[in-house]
N, C-alpha and C positions, 0 to 999 in steps of 0.2 A: 798616649792617652786613648782610652777606649770609650766610645759613646754608649750610653745606655739606650736600650730599645724600649721605649714607652709605647705600649700598645693601648690605644684608646678604645674604651668599650663602646659598642654601638648603642644607638638610642633605644632599639628594641630590647636589648638585654638589660639595660638600666631600668626601663619601664617594667619589665617582668620581675626584676628583683624588688622593686618598690611594691608592685602588686602582691607578690608572695609575702613580703613582710606585713603589708596591710591585712592580707587575709589571715595570717597567723595571729596578729594582734586581735583581730575581730573574733577569731575562733576562741582564743584564750578568754576574751571578755564574755562570750556567750557561755562557755564552760564554767567560768567563775560565777556567773549569775545563777546558773542551774545548781551549782554546788551550794551557794548561799541559800537558795530556796529550800534545799533539803534539810537545812538546820532547823530544828524545832526550838524557837525562842519561847521562853515562858511568857504567858500572858496573864494579866491580873485576873484573879478569880473573883474579886469582890468589886461590885459596881459602887462607886462613891457618889452619894447625893449630898451636895453641900448647899445649905440654905443661906443665901446671901441677901435676903430681903432686908435684914437689919442694917447691913452695911450700905445698901442703897438708900434706905431712909435716912441714915446719918449723913450721907452726902448731899441730900436735898436740903 
């Protein structure tokens, strides 16, 4: 029967892996925000003015 050699990772290397993953996720989020800002979404061209005074008077 042969024993397996399980080498435990040190605390420093596990923290650096977590920090690298966190940095990559943050970087992807920032790049995603900048890409979404570059998209030109259509805006309404006409300003709507709705007169609701009649509805207010009906409620009173």
